[in-house]
N, C-alpha and C positions, 0 to 999 in steps of 0.2 A: 537086945540087938543094938549094935553101933552103926553109925552112918558115917561115910566119908564124904565130906563136902567137896563138890567138884571144883570150886573156885572159878577162876576165869576160864572161858572156853579156850581150847587149844585147837590148832588147825586140824581138820579131819585128815586121817592118815591115808584115806583113799585106797586101802588095800583090801578091805572086806566088802565085797559086792553083795553079800547076803544079809546085810543089816547088822551083823555083829552078834556076839555071844555075851549076854549079860551076866553069865556066871564067871566070866573071865575078865571082861572089860567093862568099865563104867561108860555106858553108852550116852550118858548125859553130858559128858565132859566137853563135847564139841558144840554145845548149844547154850545160849543164855536162857535161864529159867524164866526171865521176864518175857522174852519173845514167845516162848512156848505157852506161858499162861495167857498172854494176850490173844493168841490164835485159838486157844481152847474157848475163851470167852466169846471171841468173834464167831466161832462155830455155833455156839449156843444162840447167839443173837440171830444168825442166819436161819437157824431152825425155827425161830418164832415167825419167820415170814410165811411158812406153810399154813399154819392156822390163820395168819393174817389174810392170805389169799382166799382161804375158805370163807372167812367172814365177809370179805369184799364181794366175792361171787354170790354168796348167800343173800346179801343185801340187795344186790343188783337184780337177782332173779325174783320171780313171783313167789308168794309165800308157800304155795303148794309144792314147790321144788326147792325150798330154802335149805332144808337139812341135807338133801342129796349133794348139794354143792360143797358143803363142809365135809361130808363123808368121803367124797371122791378125792378131795385134796389130801386128807389125812391118809387114806388108803394108798394113794400113789406114793406117799413118802415111805410106807412099808415096803412096797414093791421095789422102789429105787434103792433102799437100804440093802436089801438082799442082792439085787443086781450088781450094785457097786462093790459089795464085799466079794461076790462070787467071781466076777470077771470084769466088771465095768472099770475099776481103777486101773487094772492091768492093760486093758485095751486102749485107754486114754493116755496113760502115763508110764508105761514100761519103757525103759531106756535102751532096750536091745532091739526093738523093732525099727527097722531103718527104711521102710518103704515110703515114709512121708505121709501116709494116709491114715493108718491105724496101727496101734501097738500089737504086741503079742501077749502070750499068757505067762510071761516071766513072773508077774506079781499076782497070779491067780490065787484067790483066797487069802490075800494079804501076805503072801510069801515074800520074803526078802525085803521087808519094809520096816525093820526095827530102827536101828540107829543110823542107817545110811542117810545122807543128806538128801533133801527132796529136789525134784526137778524145778520146782517153783522158786526156791531160794535156798542158799546154803545156811540160812539162819534157823531153819526148822527141820526136824527129822522127817523121813518119808512117812512114817506111821501117822504123824499129826497132819501132814499135808493131805494124806488120803482121806482122813476124817473130815477135814475142812472142805475138800473138793466134793465129797459126798453130799454135803449140804447144798452146794451149788446145783448139782444134778437133781436133787430132790425139789428145790425151788423151781427149777426149769420145768420139771414134770408137773408140778402143781399149777404152773401157769398154763400149760398145754391143756390140762383137763377141763379148763373153762369152756372148751369147745362142746362139751356134752350138754350144756345148759338146757334144761327143760324138755329135751326130747331124746337124749341118748341113754342107752343102757350102760350100767356102771362096770360090770365084769368085763365085757369086751374092751372097754377103755383101759382097764388095768392090764389086760393082755397086750394091748397096743403099747402101753407105756414101757413094759419090759423090753419088747423088741425095738421100740423107738430109741430107748436109752442105749441099746447095744449098737444099732446100725446108723443112728443119726447123731445123737449127742456125743458119744465117745469119739467117733471120727473127727467131728468138728473141733472138739476140745483138744484132740491130738494135733490138729493143724496149727492151732493158735498158741498152745502153751507147752507142747512137748518139744524138747530141743531137736528132735528129729522130724518134726512136722514141717510141711512145706511152707506154711504161713510164717512160722517162727523163723525159718531160714531166710525167707525173703524180707524179713524185717517188719512184719505186720505189727502195728501198735494197737493192742487190745488189752486194756488193763485188767478188767474184772469180768469180761464176758459179753461184749457187744455182739459177737458172733455166736459162740456156743450157747449163751443164755438167752439173749434178747431176740436176735434175728431168728434163731432156730425155734424158739417158742412161738413167736409170732407167725412164722410161715407154717409150722407144723399144725398149729391150731386152725389156721386158715384152710389147710389141706384137709384136715379131719372134718371141718365144718362143710366143706365142699362135698365130701363123700357122704356125710350124715344127712345132708339136705336141710332145707329151710323148715322152720317151725310152721305149724298150720296157720294160715293167714287169718282164718276166722277166730282163732284163739289169741290173736295179737291185738284185738281191739282194746283200746284204753290201756295199753301196756305201759308200765312205769315201775321203777325199783320199789320193792315193797318195804324196805327198811333203810332209810338214809343214815340212821344212827349206827347201824351195823356196818355200813360202807365206811363211815368215818373211823370206827374202831379198827376195821381191817387196814385202812390206810395208815393209821398211827402205828400199828404193829409192823407194817411193811417199812415205814420210814425208820423205825428203831432198828429193825433187822438189817436194813440197807447200810447203816453206818458200820455194822460188822462185815457186811458183804464187801463194800468198797474200802473201808478202812483196813480190814484184815488182809486185803489183797496186796498190801505192802509186805506181808509176811514177817512183820516184826513191829515192835513198839518204837516207831521212829517218826521223823518229821514228814516223811511221805505219807504215812498213814493219817497223820493229822491234816495234811493238805487235802487228802482225798475226802475226808469227812467235811472239811470246809467247803470244798467244791460241790459235794453232793447236796449239802444244805442250800447253797446258793442257787444251784441249778433247779432244784425242786421248788424253792420259794418263787423264783421268777417265772418258772413255767406255770405254776399254779395261778399266779397273778395274770399272766397273759391269757390263760384259758378262761378264767372267770370273767375277764373284761370282754372277751369275744362272745361269751354266752350272754352277758348283760346287754350287749348291743341289740340282741334279738328279743329278749324277754323283758328287759328293763327290771330284772330281778337278779339278786345275787344267788348263785347256785352252790350249795354244799357239795353236790355230786361233781360239779365242774371243778371245784377246788381239789377234790380228791383225785379226779382224773388228771388234772394238770400236774399235781405233785408227783403222781406215779410216773408220768411221762418224763418229768425232769430227773427223777431218780434213775430211770432206765437210761436216759441219755448220758447221765454221769457215770454209769457203770463202765463203759469202755474208756471214758475220757478223764475221770477225776484224778487219776494218778499221772496224767501227762500234761494237763493244761493249767494255766494260771487262774486265780480267782476272777479277774476281770473278764477272762474268756468264758468262764462258767456263767457269768451273768448273761452274756450274749447267747450262749448255748441254751440257757433256760428260756429266754424270750423266744428264740427261733423254734425251739422244740414245742413250747406251748401253742404257738400259732400253727405250725405245720401239722402237728398231731390232732389238733382240734378239727382242722379241715379233713384230715386223713380218715376220720371216723365216717365220712360220707362215701368212702371208696367202696365199702361193702354193698351199698345200694347200687352203685354203678355195675359192679361185677356179679351181683345177685348171689352173693354168698352170705349166709346168715351167721356172721361172727358175733354171737350174742353178747359176749363180754368185751368186745373191741380189743381182743388180744393183738391182732395184727397192727392196728393203729397205734396202740399205746406201748407195745413192746417192739414189734418188728420195725416200724418206721422210726421210733425214737432211738433204737439201737443203731440204725443206719446213720442217723444224724450225728450221734456221738462219735462214731468211727470216722466220719468225714472231718469232724472238728479236730481229731488227733493230727491229721495231716496239716490242717490250716494253722493250728495253735499249739501243737505238741512241742514241749521244750525239754531239752536235756537237763536243764537246771532243776526241773521238777523231778525228773526221773532219778537224779543223783541224790535226792533227799533221803533215800533209804539207806545210804551209807555203803551199799553194795555196788551200785552202778555209778559211783562218783568217778568222773573222768573217763568213763568207758567210751571207746570208739568202736564202730562196727564196720566190718568189711562188706563191700558189695558182693553179691553172689558171683562166684567164679571170677573174682578180681582181687587184686591187692590194694585197691583204693579203699579208703576209709571215710566214714562220715559220723557225725554225732547222731545218737539215736533219738532224734526229735523230728519235727516237721519243718514247715516253712520258716519259722523263726530262727532255725539253725541252718537255713539255706539248703535243706534237704527237700528239694521240690519234687523228686520222684516219689515221695511218700504218698502223694495224692492218688496216683494211679495204682500203687500197691494196695491202698485202702479200698479203692473202688473195686479192684479185682477180687479182693477178699470178700467184700460185701456181696458181689454178684455170685461168687462161688457158694457162700453160705446160704444165700437166698434160694438159688436154684436147687442145690443139693437137698436141703431140708424140705422144701415143698414137694419136690418130685418123689423122693424116697418115702416121705410120710404119707403122701397120697396113695402110692402103690401099696404100702404096708396096710393102710386102712382098707383099701379095696380087697386085699387078700383075706384079711381077718373077717371082713363082712361076708365073704363067700363061704366061710367055714360053718358047717351046721352047728347051731346053738350059739354062735357068736355074732349074729347080725347086730349091727351097731345101733339101729334105730328101734325105739320103743313103738308100740302100736299107737294108733290114733286115739283109741280109748284110754290107754295109759297116759298119753299126753294130756288128755282132757282131765283126768283125775289128778295128775301131777306125779312127778318122779318120786316124791316122798312116799306116797301111797303105793305106787307100782313097784318100786325097786327096794324100798326099805321097810315099809310097814310101820314106820315111826314118823313123827311130825315135829317140826320146829316149834309149832304152836298148837295147843290142843284144839282151839276153836276152828282150825282148818277143816275139821271133820264136819262142821255144821253145813258148809256148802262148798264142796270141792269143785262143783260144776259151774261156778259163777261166771266163767267166761263163755259158757255155752249160750248165754243170752246177753242182751245189751239193754241199758236203760231205755233206749229208744223204742224197744219192743213193748214196754209197759209191764205186762205180766210175765214174771219169770217162767211160768209154766207154759207160755205160749211159744212152743218150740216146733210147731207142726211144719213150718216152711223151711227152717234153717238147719235143723239137726235130723239126719236120717234116723229111722226107727231103731236101727241096730246100735246107734250111738247114744240112745237116750237113757242109758242105765241109771236109774235112781234119780233122774232130774225131777220128774213129777212127784216122786215120793219125798224128796227133799223139800219141795215147796209145800207139800201137805204137812210135813212135820213142823216147818217153820210157822205154819198157821195154827198149830196146836191140834192138828187132826191126825188120826192114825193112818200111816201110809198104806196104800193099796198094795196087794201082793202081785199084781200084774198090770200091764199097760194095755194099750189098744191092740197090740199085736199078740197078746196072750203070753208074753215072756214073763217068767217068774223072776222076782227080785226079792232079796232078803231085806233091803232097806238098811240104812246106816243111822245109828242113833244121833238125833239132833236134839230138839227140845222135847224130851220124852215126858215132861211133867204134864203138859196139856193133853198128850196122847193118853197117858195113864188115867187122868181124870175123866176124859171123855169115855174111855172104855168102861171104867167103873160105873159111870152114870148109865150107860146103856145096859149093863148087866143088872143094875138095880131096877131099871124100868122093865126089863124083861121078866125079872122075878115078880114084880108087882102085877104085871099082866097075867102071869100064870096063876098067881093067888086069886085074882079077881075071877079068872075063868073057873077055877075050882069051886069058888063060892057060888 
């Protein structure tokens, strides 16, 4: 087989709206192979963020629900992959839907997406753009599923994610990034997803947590993350993936991509420093979890802003984000919504801050670094007047209220629609969102998966049913109702090397769960030998 080298890209002919026929036309001739390779690698980097979120959430949860958090993140990626292929990409990025709210089904099942240039940039083809944007939707879904932590059933959440991606994520992505979206037409500056990714994930997780309800207060005693090393590993995965997330949003191997990576690192580093210092003032100790939380907030704030602002503005953005988001973690206590993973504070609030900074510090000089938007001027809606596509540094003072209106629209729409969707799913028989109180006591790993992140979790799954202040772990008479005591006394007996009883005070039968069986087996063998000795003595 012989190959024809495409050589330098030629201008797209614009005549084939169906993506082209590769048996007739070399569809690669309109694109630089280097740009395509860069976005493929960036897509793979973004994909790594999904397990990164799983590790982060797993470490933040208690060990009895650790594996369920990894599972639900990975499973959500499977759901999003099918949804995006099926109709998600078309609803967000079809170029024939003109209502400004959501697209049509022109690209259903990836139809018409081969060689046609993408809506995101003329530098890459539609097929590659669809793959890259799928990773964005998958990451956003993985952020949202943190709302199920320690008390939510997994399958109803996956059902929620499918419909959420369809009626929440796709419309908001259409607003911001589709040339027919109302936000795009009004000149919203959202580089890599402050609205569709960050605000939507934060508000959707908050809405789901509201419908799901708070964790049982008696099970929250002495709560703390079970594995800080896992939190750190997840944060490192996220930081790595975020360089593909923000760097790749320049849609080419160009100077704007490099600037976005620089800004992302600067914002994350300074946000982490600000967060850690705020935590130190209270505990007089340096916090690894605080560093991870601050880093993530900085990366979130850089998502909408890293392709618009200068490096010195990124330093300011990092400090402001670290401080504001640290205090924003207290909001969930004021509004009495159990946002267990702080998704609202670390994603929703940080995304809003980044969008506001685009108005205050956005510069056309940074936008033009991609080589596509160099020297571009933009028309005001319904006017012949033009302006540079930046913020206040370019004397575009109207940009602030455009950004604020966009923030309000994304916030209100995503919260209200997500809450309604969660309520509807919760009413469907068999899809109630909340696990039982007994399941919450045992942990989601046991109740939903039947597998555990750590083998020794089986030794004592009920450890939060008692407190050290009570002294004896088996002293449960006053705090735990009889119907919730399944296995508690038996666990205590096994830990003491005794054979667990088969019933409790109420006569309920229990099978018991294997703990320290060595002592039990020894004690049983000793009793049998004693019984045999008594029988022999009696016969004599």
